[in-house]
C-alpha positions as CSV (number, residue, x, y, z in Angstrom):
1,M,86.7,103.3,78.4
2,N,88.9,105.4,80.7
3,S,85.9,106.3,82.7
4,G,85.6,102.7,83.9
5,M,89.1,102.9,85.2
6,S,88.4,106.1,87.0
7,N,85.3,104.6,88.6
8,H,87.3,101.6,89.7
9,W,90.0,103.9,91.2
10,C,87.4,106.0,93.1
11,Y,85.6,102.8,94.3
12,K,88.8,101.4,95.6
13,Y,89.6,104.5,97.6
14,N,86.0,105.0,98.9
15,K,86.4,101.7,100.7
16,Q,89.4,103.0,102.7
17,A,89.5,105.2,105.7
18,F,90.2,108.9,104.9
19,K,92.8,110.8,106.7
20,S,91.1,114.2,106.2
21,D,88.0,115.8,104.9
22,S,90.0,117.3,102.0
23,Q,90.9,113.7,100.9
24,R,87.3,112.7,101.1
25,L,86.3,115.7,99.0
26,A,89.0,115.0,96.4
27,V,87.8,111.4,95.9
28,S,84.2,112.6,95.8
29,L,85.0,115.1,93.0
30,L,86.9,112.4,91.1
31,S,83.9,110.1,91.3
32,S,81.6,112.9,90.1
33,I,83.9,113.7,87.1
34,A,84.1,110.0,86.2
35,K,80.3,109.7,86.2
36,R,79.8,112.8,84.1
37,R,82.5,111.6,81.6
38,S,80.7,108.2,81.4
39,H,77.3,109.9,80.7
40,L,78.9,112.2,78.1
41,N,80.5,109.2,76.3
42,A,77.2,107.3,76.3
43,A,75.4,110.4,74.8
44,L,78.1,110.8,72.1
45,V,77.8,107.1,71.1
46,Y,74.0,107.4,70.9
47,L,74.3,110.5,68.7
48,L,76.8,108.9,66.4
49,E,74.8,105.7,66.0
50,F,71.6,107.5,65.1
51,R,73.2,110.2,62.9
52,E,73.3,108.0,59.9
């Protein structure tokens, strides 16, 4: 559920002009982390549902 918030935060800042390359890189990394977290959460839910 937090990954949705992270994705929203990254999307919001991707739409704005960046002041530096390091700022662009930081937002890109946050976006990548949010995607990975979302995929891991989906995998865990899948495993827990089919465990029984």
